[in-house]
Every structure is written in structure tokens, then in C-alpha cells.
TIGUKE-920530 format. One record per atom (N, C-alpha, C): residue in one letter; y, x, z; atom name. Coordinates in Angstrom, 3 decimals. Example, Ala and Ser with C-alpha at 12.3 -4.5 7.8 and 13.67 -1.06 7.14 Angstrom:
2
   residuo         py         px         pz   atomo
         A     -5.690     13.190      7.800       N
         A     -4.500     12.300      7.800      CA
         A     -3.300     13.200      7.800       C
         S     -2.250     12.850      7.080       N
         S     -1.060     13.670      7.140      CA
         S      0.030     12.900      7.870       C
***
This chain:
155
   residuo         py         px         pz   atomo
         M      2.705    -16.377      0.373       N
         M      3.427    -15.156      0.094      CA
         M      3.223    -14.798     -1.377       C
         K      4.326    -14.364     -2.003       N
         K      4.277    -13.975     -3.412      CA
         K      4.762    -12.541     -3.572       C
         V      4.080    -11.811     -4.450       N
         V      4.543    -10.496     -4.877      CA
         V      4.797    -10.608     -6.373       C
         L      6.044    -10.395     -6.762       N
         L      6.461    -10.546     -8.154      CA
         L      6.725     -9.177     -8.760       C
         G      6.030     -8.859     -9.827       N
         G      6.284     -7.630    -10.560      CA
         G      7.079     -7.958    -11.800       C
         C      8.273     -7.383    -11.896       N
         C      9.165     -7.667    -13.022      CA
         C      9.173     -6.499    -14.000       C
         G      9.434     -6.811    -15.271       N
         G      9.582     -5.766    -16.269      CA
         G      8.807     -6.050    -17.537       C
         N      8.990     -5.164    -18.475       N
         N      8.326     -5.265    -19.768      CA
         N      7.454     -4.025    -19.960       C
         P      6.120     -4.179    -19.874       N
         P      5.246     -3.016    -19.985      CA
         P      5.219     -2.381    -21.383       C
         L      5.885     -3.004    -22.342       N
         L      5.970     -2.430    -23.686      CA
         L      7.171     -1.504    -23.839       C
         V      7.977     -1.401    -22.777       N
         V      9.199     -0.606    -22.844      CA
         V      9.173      0.469    -21.745       C
         G      8.116      1.257    -21.752       N
         G      8.022      2.409    -20.856      CA
         G      8.181      2.073    -19.391       C
         D      9.102      2.773    -18.759       N
         D      9.292      2.652    -17.315      CA
         D      9.695      1.250    -16.872       C
         D     10.268      0.465    -17.746       N
         D     10.662     -0.899    -17.382      CA
         D      9.459     -1.695    -16.871       C
         G      8.262     -1.305    -17.268       N
         G      7.064     -2.035    -16.867      CA
         G      6.506     -1.660    -15.508       C
         I      7.195     -0.843    -14.729       N
         I      6.652     -0.387    -13.443      CA
         I      6.278     -1.556    -12.528       C
         G      7.051     -2.611    -12.507       N
         G      6.720     -3.762    -11.659      CA
         G      5.392     -4.394    -12.045       C
         I      5.128     -4.444    -13.340       N
         I      3.867     -4.999    -13.837      CA
         I      2.714     -4.072    -13.476       C
         H      2.925     -2.767    -13.596       N
         H      1.891     -1.801    -13.234      CA
         H      1.535     -1.906    -11.754       C
         V      2.527     -2.147    -10.901       N
         V      2.269     -2.319     -9.467      CA
         V      1.405     -3.563     -9.244       C
         I      1.729     -4.660     -9.917       N
         I      0.938     -5.894     -9.785      CA
         I     -0.502     -5.657    -10.240       C
         E     -0.677     -4.946    -11.348       N
         E     -2.024     -4.653    -11.842      CA
         E     -2.817     -3.824    -10.840       C
         K     -2.180     -2.822    -10.261       N
         K     -2.849     -1.957     -9.273      CA
         K     -3.200     -2.764     -8.016       C
         L     -2.300     -3.617     -7.577       N
         L     -2.593     -4.477     -6.424      CA
         L     -3.754     -5.419     -6.741       C
         G     -3.814     -5.898     -7.972       N
         G     -4.915     -6.761     -8.390      CA
         G     -6.259     -6.055     -8.295       C
         E     -6.277     -4.759     -8.581       N
         E     -7.501     -3.970     -8.460      CA
         E     -7.922     -3.808     -6.996       C
         M     -6.960     -4.003     -6.078       N
         M     -7.203     -3.849     -4.641      CA
         M     -7.245     -5.208     -3.939       C
         R     -7.494     -6.251     -4.678       N
         R     -7.415     -7.632     -4.180      CA
         R     -8.145     -7.838     -2.850       C
         D     -9.290     -7.173     -2.673       N
         D    -10.075     -7.335     -1.445      CA
         D     -9.346     -6.822     -0.206       C
         E     -8.365     -5.958     -0.402       N
         E     -7.611     -5.395      0.720      CA
         E     -6.395     -6.246      1.095       C
         L     -6.116     -7.282      0.315       N
         L     -4.937     -8.111      0.545      CA
         L     -5.328     -9.425      1.210       C
         P     -4.432     -9.989      2.011       N
         P     -4.695    -11.315      2.576      CA
         P     -4.902    -12.343      1.461       C
         D     -5.718    -13.353      1.744       N
         D     -6.056    -14.360      0.733      CA
         D     -4.846    -15.125      0.212       C
         D     -3.818    -15.284      1.042       N
         D     -2.678    -16.108      0.637      CA
         D     -1.618    -15.343     -0.156       C
         V     -1.898    -14.089     -0.508       N
         V     -0.950    -13.307     -1.302      CA
         V     -1.183    -13.615     -2.775       C
         E     -0.132    -14.114     -3.417       N
         E     -0.185    -14.429     -4.845      CA
         E      0.508    -13.310     -5.616       C
         L     -0.222    -12.665     -6.512       N
         L      0.320    -11.595     -7.340      CA
         L      0.757    -12.197     -8.669       C
         I      2.034    -11.996     -9.010       N
         I      2.585    -12.637    -10.200      CA
         I      3.221    -11.609    -11.128       C
         D      2.748    -11.587    -12.367       N
         D      3.383    -10.821    -13.426      CA
         D      4.568    -11.670    -13.883       C
         A      5.758    -11.307    -13.419       N
         A      6.955    -12.099    -13.697      CA
         A      7.604    -11.728    -15.020       C
         G      7.070    -10.747    -15.725       N
         G      7.662    -10.350    -16.997      CA
         G      9.115     -9.947    -16.820       C
         V      9.921    -10.253    -17.813       N
         V     11.348     -9.922    -17.720      CA
         V     12.112    -11.009    -16.983       C
         C     11.430    -11.991    -16.534       N
         C     11.831    -13.087    -15.648      CA
         C     13.183    -13.724    -15.950       C
         G     14.283    -13.074    -15.711       N
         G     15.572    -13.733    -15.871      CA
         G     15.653    -14.950    -14.978       C
         L     16.165    -16.049    -15.509       N
         L     16.329    -17.255    -14.705      CA
         L     15.007    -17.917    -14.340       C
         D     13.918    -17.552    -15.011       N
         D     12.597    -18.063    -14.623      CA
         D     12.241    -17.661    -13.200       C
         L     12.858    -16.588    -12.727       N
         L     12.612    -16.126    -11.368      CA
         L     12.979    -17.200    -10.333       C
         L     13.917    -18.074    -10.678       N
         L     14.302    -19.149     -9.758      CA
         L     13.091    -19.990     -9.370       C
         N     12.274    -20.363    -10.350       N
         N     11.073    -21.159    -10.069      CA
         N     10.077    -20.390     -9.215       C
         M     10.004    -19.094     -9.408       N
         M      9.048    -18.278     -8.665      CA
         M      9.456    -18.091     -7.207       C
         L     10.735    -18.271     -6.915       N
         L     11.221    -18.135     -5.542      CA
         L     11.086    -19.422     -4.737       C
         E     10.835    -20.527     -5.438       N
         E     10.747    -21.824     -4.769      CA
         E      9.474    -21.966     -3.953       C
         N      9.596    -22.748     -2.884       N
         N      8.451    -23.180     -2.079      CA
         N      7.607    -22.032     -1.540       C
         T      8.250    -20.977     -1.132       N
         T      7.538    -19.884     -0.482      CA
         T      8.454    -19.253      0.555       C
         S      7.861    -18.827      1.657       N
         S      8.694    -18.271      2.718      CA
         S      8.818    -16.753      2.637       C
         N      7.862    -16.072      1.993       N
         N      7.873    -14.617      1.923      CA
         N      7.692    -14.158      0.482       C
         V      8.623    -13.336      0.007       N
         V      8.576    -12.847     -1.373      CA
         V      8.886    -11.358     -1.389       C
         I      8.100    -10.633     -2.181       N
         I      8.368     -9.227     -2.471      CA
         I      8.554     -9.129     -3.984       C
         I      9.628     -8.481     -4.403       N
         I      9.906     -8.279     -5.822      CA
         I      9.870     -6.783     -6.107       C
         V      9.175     -6.409     -7.172       N
         V      9.114     -5.011     -7.598      CA
         V      9.706     -4.937     -9.002       C
         D     10.707     -4.063     -9.174       N
         D     11.387     -3.991    -10.462      CA
         D     11.917     -2.588    -10.689       C
         A     12.251     -2.310    -11.923       N
         A     12.856     -1.038    -12.314      CA
         A     14.360     -1.104    -12.084       C
         V     14.948      0.045    -11.802       N
         V     16.395      0.166    -11.659      CA
         V     16.804      1.487    -12.291       C
         K     17.999      1.510    -12.830       N
         K     18.485      2.731    -13.477      CA
         K     19.859      3.079    -12.917       C
         G     19.982      4.289    -12.410       N
         G     21.282      4.755    -11.954      CA
         G     21.485      4.776    -10.463       C
         A     20.455      4.483     -9.680       N
         A     20.629      4.416     -8.226      CA
         A     20.091      5.643     -7.501       C
         G     19.526      6.595     -8.204       N
         G     18.983      7.769     -7.530      CA
         G     18.114      8.598     -8.451       C
         N     17.264      9.416     -7.841       N
         N     16.377     10.293     -8.604      CA
         N     15.260      9.490     -9.249       C
         V     14.905      9.852    -10.476       N
         V     13.831      9.174    -11.199      CA
         V     12.560      9.229    -10.362       C
         G     11.935      8.065    -10.201       N
         G     10.716      7.947     -9.414      CA
         G     10.950      7.573     -7.963       C
         S     12.198      7.614     -7.520       N
         S     12.465      7.228     -6.126      CA
         S     12.333      5.715     -5.988       C
         V     11.900      5.303     -4.809       N
         V     11.671      3.890     -4.529      CA
         V     12.672      3.454     -3.474       C
         H     13.402      2.392     -3.771       N
         H     14.416      1.872     -2.858      CA
         H     13.933      0.536     -2.297       C
         R     13.931      0.391     -0.968       N
         R     13.599     -0.877     -0.333      CA
         R     14.912     -1.586     -0.039       C
         L     15.070     -2.768     -0.624       N
         L     16.321     -3.505     -0.516      CA
         L     16.065     -4.921     -0.013       C
         S     17.072     -5.484      0.613       N
         S     17.035     -6.897      0.987      CA
         S     17.911     -7.664      0.004       C
         A     17.852     -8.989      0.085       N
         A     18.722     -9.804     -0.765      CA
         A     20.185     -9.475     -0.486       C
         D     20.521     -9.227      0.781       N
         D     21.896     -8.876      1.127      CA
         D     22.338     -7.577      0.476       C
         D     21.391     -6.636      0.322       N
         D     21.727     -5.354     -0.306      CA
         D     22.160     -5.514     -1.756       C
         V     21.612     -6.534     -2.440       N
         V     21.931     -6.687     -3.852      CA
         V     23.077     -7.658     -4.103       C
         K     23.505     -8.364     -3.061       N
         K     24.644     -9.274     -3.244      CA
         K     25.865     -8.488     -3.684       C
         G     26.574     -9.034     -4.608       N
         G     27.786     -8.384     -5.090      CA
         G     27.540     -7.420     -6.243       C
         A     26.278     -7.023     -6.434       N
         A     25.976     -6.162     -7.583      CA
         A     26.054     -7.015     -8.844       C
         T     26.431     -6.421     -9.935       N
         T     26.537     -7.165    -11.189      CA
         T     25.602     -6.562    -12.211       C
         S     25.408     -7.266    -13.289       N
         S     24.556     -6.740    -14.356      CA
         S     25.171     -5.487    -14.966       C
         N     26.474     -5.300    -14.817       N
         N     27.102     -4.080    -15.319      CA
         N     26.926     -2.917    -14.354       C
         G     26.759     -3.237    -13.065       N
         G     26.804     -2.208    -12.040      CA
         G     25.476     -1.665    -11.591       C
         G     24.387     -2.184    -12.059       N
         G     23.114     -1.622    -11.658      CA
         G     22.200     -2.648    -11.030       C
         L     21.137     -2.155    -10.400       N
         L     20.081     -2.948     -9.790      CA
         L     19.268     -3.713    -10.805       C
         S     19.469     -3.459    -12.054       N
         S     18.644     -4.080    -13.080      CA
         S     18.885     -3.374    -14.396       C
         I     17.872     -3.444    -15.254       N
         I     18.063     -2.961    -16.616      CA
         I     17.872     -4.113    -17.585       C
         H     17.833     -5.326    -17.051       N
         H     17.634     -6.522    -17.865      CA
         H     18.977     -7.164    -18.178       C
         D     18.976     -8.138    -19.095       N
         D     20.208     -8.800    -19.501      CA
         D     20.882     -9.519    -18.335       C
         I     20.089    -10.196    -17.515       N
         I     20.632    -10.817    -16.320      CA
         I     20.028    -10.070    -15.141       C
         S     20.877     -9.641    -14.241       N
         S     20.390     -8.794    -13.162      CA
         S     19.726     -9.611    -12.061       C
         L     18.946     -8.933    -11.269       N
         L     18.326     -9.547    -10.104      CA
         L     19.399    -10.069     -9.156       C
         A     20.490     -9.335     -9.023       N
         A     21.596     -9.780     -8.174      CA
         A     22.153    -11.114     -8.673       C
         D     22.290    -11.258     -9.987       N
         D     22.788    -12.507    -10.559      CA
         D     21.835    -13.659    -10.251       C
         V     20.527    -13.423    -10.432       N
         V     19.537    -14.477    -10.184      CA
         V     19.542    -14.878     -8.710       C
         L     19.600    -13.897     -7.813       N
         L     19.613    -14.213     -6.379      CA
         L     20.872    -14.975     -5.980       C
         S     21.994    -14.625     -6.573       N
         S     23.237    -15.358     -6.297      CA
         S     23.129    -16.810     -6.744       C
         I     22.562    -17.019     -7.912       N
         I     22.365    -18.382     -8.420      CA
         I     21.397    -19.131     -7.512       C
         A     20.304    -18.474     -7.150       N
         A     19.291    -19.117     -6.294      CA
         A     19.893    -19.580     -4.977       C
         E     20.748    -18.771     -4.388       N
         E     21.373    -19.151     -3.113      CA
         E     22.214    -20.414     -3.252       C
         E     22.751    -20.642     -4.434       N
         E     23.600    -21.805     -4.657      CA
         E     22.809    -23.077     -4.980       C
         V     21.643    -22.931     -5.593       N
         V     20.962    -24.117     -6.127      CA
         V     19.640    -24.463     -5.448       C
         Q     19.138    -23.601     -4.565       N
         Q     17.850    -23.902     -3.946      CA
         Q     17.730    -23.173     -2.617       C
         E     16.684    -23.516     -1.891       N
         E     16.412    -22.842     -0.632      CA
         E     15.785    -21.477     -0.931       C
         M     16.287    -20.463     -0.253       N
         M     15.775    -19.098     -0.445      CA
         M     14.581    -18.856      0.474       C
         P     13.713    -17.924      0.107       N
         P     12.621    -17.540      1.004      CA
         P     13.180    -17.008      2.323       C
         D     12.423    -17.193      3.407       N
         D     12.842    -16.675      4.711      CA
         D     12.930    -15.154      4.688       C
         Q     11.961    -14.528      4.039       N
         Q     11.932    -13.071      3.928      CA
         Q     11.831    -12.697      2.454       C
         L     12.745    -11.853      2.015       N
         L     12.758    -11.399      0.629      CA
         L     13.031     -9.900      0.627       C
         T     12.088     -9.150      0.095       N
         T     12.229     -7.694      0.004      CA
         T     12.094     -7.294     -1.457       C
         I     12.951     -6.369     -1.867       N
         I     12.920     -5.860     -3.233      CA
         I     12.597     -4.372     -3.180       C
         F     11.611     -3.964     -3.964       N
         F     11.345     -2.544     -4.165      CA
         F     11.819     -2.206     -5.571       C
         A     12.850     -1.369     -5.643       N
         A     13.444     -0.967     -6.918      CA
         A     13.067      0.484     -7.180       C
         I     12.405      0.721     -8.289       N
         I     11.959      2.063     -8.641      CA
         I     12.912      2.626     -9.691       C
         E     13.465      3.782     -9.371       N
         E     14.386      4.452    -10.290      CA
         E     13.610      4.928    -11.518       C
         V     14.089      4.522    -12.708       N
         V     13.365      4.816    -13.945      CA
         V     14.153      5.751    -14.854       C
         E     13.427      6.270    -15.837       N
         E     14.009      7.210    -16.787      CA
         E     14.080      6.594    -18.181       C
         K     12.935      6.305    -18.766       N
         K     12.912      5.784    -20.138      CA
         K     12.571      4.293    -20.096       C
         A     13.578      3.491    -20.287       N
         A     13.385      2.047    -20.236      CA
         A     14.057      1.357    -21.408       C
         D     14.231      2.092    -22.495       N
         D     14.895      1.510    -23.650      CA
         D     14.216      1.888    -24.965       C
         E     12.964      2.332    -24.862       N
         E     12.222      2.664    -26.074      CA
         E     10.822      2.073    -25.979       C
         I     10.263      1.745    -27.109       N
         I      8.923      1.165    -27.132      CA
         I      7.910      2.228    -26.706       C
         S      7.192      1.918    -25.628       N
         S      6.166      2.823    -25.119      CA
         S      5.321      2.074    -24.110       C
         L      4.034      2.298    -24.126       N
         L      3.138      1.713    -23.131      CA
         L      3.008      2.602    -21.905       C
         D      3.553      3.802    -21.984       N
         D      3.379      4.791    -20.926      CA
         D      4.592      4.872    -20.017       C
         L      4.306      5.087    -18.741       N
         L      5.362      5.385    -17.782      CA
         L      5.697      6.865    -17.886       C
         S      6.943      7.214    -17.604       N
         S      7.293      8.632    -17.554      CA
         S      6.527      9.278    -16.404       C
         E      6.427     10.574    -16.433       N
         E      5.644     11.305    -15.440      CA
         E      6.110     11.011    -14.008       C
         K      7.397     11.050    -13.770       N
         K      7.927     10.840    -12.412      CA
         K      7.729      9.403    -11.939       C
         V      7.870      8.444    -12.828       N
         V      7.669      7.038    -12.443      CA
         V      6.184      6.786    -12.203       C
         Q      5.323      7.345    -13.052       N
         Q      3.877      7.232    -12.838      CA
         Q      3.503      7.796    -11.474       C
         A      4.117      8.909    -11.096       N
         A      3.828      9.543     -9.814      CA
         A      4.240      8.659     -8.631       C
         S      5.194      7.752     -8.843       N
         S      5.652      6.875     -7.760      CA
         S      4.802      5.609     -7.618       C
         L      3.873      5.379     -8.537       N
         L      3.096      4.143     -8.546      CA
         L      2.308      3.948     -7.249       C
         D      1.532      4.939     -6.841       N
         D      0.727      4.794     -5.623      CA
         D      1.601      4.627     -4.387       C
         T      2.715      5.346     -4.330       N
         T      3.641      5.203     -3.203      CA
         T      4.197      3.789     -3.147       C
         T      4.574      3.262     -4.288       N
         T      5.122      1.903     -4.337      CA
         T      4.081      0.884     -3.900       C
         V      2.855      1.031     -4.373       N
         V      1.785      0.113     -3.980      CA
         V      1.589      0.156     -2.472       C
         K      1.579      1.351     -1.888       N
         K      1.425      1.479     -0.432      CA
         K      2.580      0.808      0.300       C
         L      3.795      0.999     -0.183       N
         L      4.955      0.366      0.445      CA
         L      4.864     -1.155      0.375       C
         V      4.401     -1.688     -0.741       N
         V      4.245     -3.131     -0.885      CA
         V      3.187     -3.646      0.096       C
         I      2.063     -2.945      0.196       N
         I      1.019     -3.362      1.141      CA
         I      1.536     -3.324      2.575       C
         D      2.277     -2.277      2.922       N
         D      2.873     -2.195      4.262      CA
         D      3.836     -3.353      4.499       C
         E      4.602     -3.714      3.478       N
         E      5.552     -4.827      3.601      CA
         E      4.816     -6.150      3.768       C
         I      3.723     -6.330      3.044       N
         I      2.907     -7.545      3.203      CA
         I      2.438     -7.647      4.653       C
         R      1.933     -6.560      5.189       N
         R      1.458     -6.560      6.584      CA
         R      2.594     -6.867      7.556       C
         A      3.766     -6.287      7.312       N
         A      4.911     -6.539      8.185      CA
         A      5.344     -8.004      8.129       C
         M      5.358     -8.581      6.941       N
         M      5.737     -9.992      6.790      CA
         M      4.714    -10.887      7.475       C
         K      3.433    -10.536      7.354       N
         K      2.378    -11.336      7.972      CA
         K      2.476    -11.272      9.507       C
         A      2.967    -10.154     10.037       N
         A      3.059     -9.962     11.493      CA
         A      4.197    -10.793     12.100       C
         C      5.166    -11.176     11.287       N
         C      6.332    -11.944     11.794      CA
         C      5.993    -13.409     12.006       C
***
């Protein structure tokens, strides 16, 4: 099982996925041994390699425009199908929807894939800090990821 945190921690809220991975790393003793925590950075097409040879994947990333700042959206791969880099679900040059569409065409997809998308505010300026509302969602997101790990392990 892999948990991938996406984003750039040098660009404010965009780094929320990385912050989640760091927090999970601090709680390593509470996670099953087979859970691999991966700082996926801004990933792009590199995400294809990270999706290979694993049956369960959780992706944590920033999203802009899908709701209230700090809200956490639990999505499946099907939920992001059809979304474009112009339409949301990513603040990166190539969207998660684009990468998942490519992955479906060129490789075997994980059996279970869950995306936690955190609505962000400031993701276009140099900053090491998360905005107040996104920072407030960090513990909630970590709990949701841990619950998802347990649910995937139960299947």
C-alpha cells in the first residue's frame, strides 16, 4: 500500500500533501508495516511509476475551486475522470485527472485508489506556511487517511 503526498511545500498551501506525509511519518508506529509513505512532489507524469505494482493507493493533493478553503474531498478515480487541467482537481501543470487517464491507457491501475483533495487558498506564492484554514484541516486529513488505510486493509 502506498500513500502519496503531492505538492510543493515551497508554495504555501500547495504543499498540504507533503505536510500530510510528514505528519503520518511522525505516527509511523500507528501504521501497518506495509504502508509506504511517499513524498511525490509535484509528480506530474512521474506519478505513473508510483502507481505501478501496488494494489492500494491513497493520493493527497491540493485542489482549488471545489469548495470552502480547508475542506477535504474524498474522491475515487472515477470521480476525477473527465476533469481537465483547466477545470480543476489540480493546481499543477498536468492534472491528476490527466495522469490517471494516461495510466488507465498504459498500465494496470491499483485495485483501490482514493484521492483526498484539500481545498486551498494560497498556492501561487512562495511561502513555507500553510494558510490558517488549510493548516486547520491537516489533522482531519491525517485521520481520514488513517481511516482509509484501515478500510483498505479490511478488504
